[in-house]
N, C-alpha and C positions, 0 to 999 in steps of 0.2 A: 497251740493253733485252736480255733474255734470256725465254725461252722456257720453259716450265717443264711437262715430259709426261713421262709412263707410258710414251708408244712414241718411240722416239728418231729413227725416220724422219721425224716431225712434223720437227727442226728437220735434215735431215738437208742442204741445202743453207746452213745457216747453222750449222754444226758447234759454231763456239767460243760461239755464243751460246745452247746449248741445257743446259738443267740438267734430268737426268735425275730422277723418281722411282720408287717405288715404286707397284705402281698399288694402290688405297683398297677390300677388300672388305668394309666391315662390324664392323671388328676391332678391340675394346677396347684390344687391343695396340698397335696403330698409331702410331707415332710418325715417320713419315715428316714430316710437319707442323712437328715437333720442329725436325728436323735443317734440314729447308728454311730456317726460318725461323732456323736459327743461320749458315748460308753466306748468307743473303739481307745480311745485319748486315754480313759481313765484306765482300759484294762492294759494298756502299751506300760502304763508303771508297775503291773502285777508281774511277782515270777511265778504265780500259777494263778489261770485266768479260774478255772475251776471254780475255787472258793468265792469268788467273788458273782461268777457266774448262780453258784449256789446260792448266796444269799440276794443274789438282786430278783430272779426267775424263781423260785421255791418250785422249782419240777420234781425235786423230789416229795414233798410234801402232798402235792396234788399225787403224785402217783401212788403213795401209799393209802391215801384218804379211801373210804370205801365208796364215798356217794361225792359227787358235786359240790353239796352243801358243805358236808362235810370239809372238805377239802378247803372251803373258801373260809369259813368257821377258824381251821385251823393257821393258813393263811394272815390271819386279823390280826389271829393271838398272839403271831411268831412276832407282827410288828410292833404291837402292842410293847411286849415283852423288851423286844431291843431298844424303844425309848422311853418306856416306865420303868425298866428293868425286875 
């Protein structure tokens, strides 16, 4: 089960089930639904969506950081490790 919302506090107690989206404000350039659909298609093949969400959104890394700058650095380092080992 996933919870899609533009307010991350809506899934704060189930952070690994949350999918954040950008709010819609009647813009013809809005493509958030297309991105969401692509991501949901990937999730459809997973037995546990929480792991994919954990890896994709990095909410835990951000939540465990002491400052915004620190969280950004940690996410970048984790991504670098994923790609380069």
